[in-house]
N, C-alpha and C positions, 0 to 999 in steps of 0.2 A: 170636247167631243170629239161622236162613235165615228171613225171616217170610213170601215169596213163597205158599206154598202156606198157610198157619197163614194168612193176614190172607183167603183165600181161601173157602176154606174155612170162615169164619170167616160173612161175610157171606153164604155158599150156603144156612149153618146159617140164620141169621137173618130168614132170605126165608123157609122152609123151617119156622121155628116161628109164627111173627107176617106176617101179611100187611099187620097196622096201623102204619102206620107214625110211630105217636105213640108208642106202642108203643114199636117200636127206639130210638125221639129221647130216651123217661124213663126204659127202663131198660135197655139195653144197648146203648147210642152208647159209652161208656166203658170196655169192653175190646171194642170194638168197633176202635178207636182203638188199641188194644195191639199190635192182632195185626194193624194196614192194610200189605200192601205196597205200599208211594207208588211210584204210576206218575210218569214225568213228561210234559210238554207240548215236549215242547220246543222250542223258538224256536222254540217250534215242530214241539217233540210233540219234543223230541231227549235225547240226552244225556242226564242226569240225576244224580235224585239219589233210594237211597231208605235207610228207616230201619232205622238196626236197629232202637230198643227205646225201647218210650216208656213209662214207671211213670201215667200216665196224664195221658187229653186237657188237661186243664189242661195240662203241661207244657209250656215253652215252646216256636217252632218254633224257638227259638237255639238248642235244646239237638241237635236235630238233626245229624247224622255222616252229613255229601252223603262221598258215596261214587260213584265212577260208573256210574253203571249203562242205557249204552245198549249200544252195541257191547263191550266191558271194559270192563277198570279202565285198560286206556291213554284216554282220552277222556271228561275231566271232567265234565260240565256244557255243552251245552247250550242246559238249561235244564233248569231245575232241578223233579224228580221231586213237591213236593214240594203242588203244589200240586193238586193229585188227590185231595189227604187236605187241603184245608183245600174241598173242593171238595166234599169224600160230606162232610165235618163238613154244611154247610149245605143238601146231600140230606139226610142220613136225619132234619136236623134242622126242616124244613119238610112229615113227617110229623107234626110238630105243627098242623099250618093242616088237610095237606090227610091224613084222616086213611079217605079213601075210596081215595088209591094201594096199591095192591099193588109190591109187587120183580117182578113177574112182567113189565112195563117193560125190567128190567132188562138182564135177560138174554134176545138176543136174537138170532133164528133164523133163519140168514138163507138163501133158498133156493139151492139148489146152480148153478152157472152152468156155461150148457155150457165144453169146454175149448178154452184159445185154442193152437193148436199154430203155431211158430217153423219158415218151413220146413227152416235150419239149428238151430237149440237146440234145436226140438221141443216140449213144452210147459212157459210159462214163467212162473209165478205171481212175486206180488211179495207180503208182508206190508206192512203200513207206514202213515205214519199219515204224511198227503200232507203236513204243513207241518213237516213233520223232514228236515233240514239233509240227516242221510246218506242217508235215504234216496230225497233229491234228487240225489243224489251218482250213485247207484247209477239213477235216472229217467235221470236227466243220457244216461247213459249208452245209459245202455240204444234212448232216442227217437232221440237221434243215429244209433245205427247199426241206427236202423228194426226192433228189432225186437222182434217181438208177441208180445205178453205179459195178465198179467190182474193185476190190482192189487184186494186186499184189507185196507182199512180194519177195522186195529183198534182194538177197544173200549178205551185205557188206562189202566182197572182192571177188569176181567172177565178184559182174551187170554183170553177162550175163541174169539173164530180162531183160535189157537195154542196150541188143546190137543193137536193130532199132535205137537209138543215138548217136547223138557223147557226147552229155549234160550226165553224168554220175553220176547226183547230185539227190537229191529227195527232196520235192515230185516233180517227171514230172504230170503231167496229156497227155494221150492223149483224144479227141472230137472230132467224128468221125474223128479217124486215123490224123485231126488237134493237136502237140505237146505244148503244152504250158508248159511253166515251173515258177520255185520260187514262194512263197503258196501266195504274197497278190497277185504277176499282177496275180493267177491263180484265187481266189479270188474275186479281179474287173473285170474279163472277164465277169467267169461265170456271177457275179451282174449285171452285164449291160447287158447275154444274156438274164438273165432271166425276169428286166425286160422292155426290147424290148420288149419280147412276153403277155408279159399284156397286153388285151384293155389301150387303152387312157384316161384318163379324164382329165379334162381340171379345169380348176380354176373358184375359182370366177369371172364370165362378160367374159367367154370363155376363161378368160388366162392361160396358160402352165410357166409360168413363176415363178417359186420358192421364196415364201416369203426368208420376212429375215433370222426371226427365222432358214426356212431346210438350208441355206447359213450358217445361225452359229453352225446348231447343223452339217451339214455334215463337213466345219472346224475342230467343235472337233472329228469328227469320225474318221479324216484323223491323227489329231496329237497322240491318243491313239495308232490305229499300225500300229504309226510307232514305241511307246514308250513299247508295246509289243515286236515288236526284235531292240529292241536298249537298253533297259532294262532288261523285265522280267524273259526275255528268259537264258539272265547273270547268273541276280542272283538266278535263281534259278534252275542251272546249278552245284552248289559246294556245294550245301546243299543236293543235291540226295548220295555226297562225304561226308560230315563231318564226319560223326565215318568210321571206318574199317566195324562195323558190316551191316552200313546203305548203305554203294559202296556195300560190297555182295548179301548185301539185292537187287541194283539198280539190278545190275551183273546179282541175277536172275532171274530176272522181267522181264533183259531184253534178255536176250538168251530163254526163256520158249516161249518170244512172237517173237519171231526174224529170219527168215530162217536163223539156222545155223547145218548141220551137224555135225554128234554126238562131232567128234572130233575137233570144233573152237565153238566149245557151252561150252564144256568143262572145258578150257584151256582160253572162255574168264573170265571163271565161278569167276579162280583162278587169272589165270595175267592179266587179266583187271581188277576186283573188287581193287585188293593192288596197281596198276603202276595208276587208278587216283581219290584215298585216296590220293597220294603223289603228281599228278601234280594240286588237286584243293585245298592242303592247298603252294602246291610254285611257281604257278601259277596262277592259276583263279582265285585266291581271288585276286591276288597285282593286274594280268589285270585290273581286276575291278572295283578299292578299293574296297573287301568286307575288313569290319577289322571281322567280329563274321559273320554264314551262316546266321541262323535265323535271327540271328534284323535285315542286313538289309533286306533278303522278306519281314519279317512284313511290313516294316516300304517303302519297294514299292507298295507294293496292299493297306497300308492303304493313298497312294495318291490317288489312283485305288479309292478305297472305296470313298473316301473323295471329287473329282473329282463327283462321284456318285450317292453324297446326298442323298437325300427321296426320287428317283429316283423307279423302280422297275428293270426297268434300262439304257443305259447309251443310248438306240433308245429315250429313255422313259415309258408314261406307258403301250403299246401294245403289244411293244414289240420289241424284241434288232434290234441293230442293227451290224455293220460289226467287230467296233473296243469293243462290247461285246462277239461276238465267235472268236477274235483271241486268248482274254484273258480267256474265256472258258477255247477254246482248246488246251491248252500251261499247266493250272491248269490239265486237263483228264488227258492228258498225264503223271502222276504220281498218278495217282491215280490205291491205294496200295502198295502206297511205304509211309513213317513216315513221309515225306517231305509234303502229302497232311494230313496223319491224322493234323496235327502241324497245315496247312495251314485253314483246317475250323476248328478245336478247340481255334486259339489264333491270327485267327484275324477277321472282320466284312466280309467280304468278305462268307462265309458259308448262307444264303439269297440269295444273289444274287443269286447264284454256285447251291445250292438247282429248284432255277425260270428255268435258263436255264438248266438244265439239265431235268425238264422237259421236256422244251420245243422240243431242241435239242433231248433226245434223248439215245439209245444207238446203236451204228452204227452195222449195220446186218451183 
């Protein structure tokens, strides 16, 4: 049973029926949780899971079936969507204490911003979670190519910012009104459009056919782009929840940068952090065959460093390619956490990362 529309309609109906959170927590809480579409904050607010069924709120979180819910079924959990479920639990429970609060604070109308128009691509709008690794892949590409774009931070519980679309996952990108979904698809499409906008240059003797070396580099690029989605994001996730303190650190970072109201933010910081610590230890590590978090991450990045070799970038000496940007985006997503600090101190990717950072720059 799909619970996306049911869950959001249920919450909205509750808000309209009763403006007293005490009433919500005492009489409607169990039914709400049965229908709540859980969203994830991925490790950063990223690929996660969705709840398929709950017999009641008392159902153990162990019974929740995890399925990919970020960019499609090919991505299995950068960070579980279930923290919003438990965040919501705390949020509604707070109503028994804060009886004067109303649900109006949950659904926030944002002022319409002036369009940001890129001279090559036109109007580009990125719907994102700020710390989502897949969103950070897209931002790394846009920032490197100096594309002008507007970011819209999506509230992970209600997703009202995505009301225009049946697709409720991030990243979602609008380019002159045309919608693109899935980070890899978005990057490939934008890369092709930027390339087509460049003046055409023919090769030696007037031929534009790619050389054998160019074909080999293109094949390597696609191999490592796929590796990022299939391996790197899943190894880095349990690392940010490796200890209780790191889990709290991660949720502090996530909720500070995300689009949360007061109750969502504070409930996620406590309940979400504790639940993701447990889920990481009991589910994520087992699913992705991880014995020890940090060694697995270091080994993963060592694979990339070995493939990089003595090159400045995977794309060669002069400039990075899409594989470079994908790896960089995922690592940058955990910047500010202990995981990032340890990556820089205990792996050989720091010189490469610093070169990438200088070229990509900060997201404006």
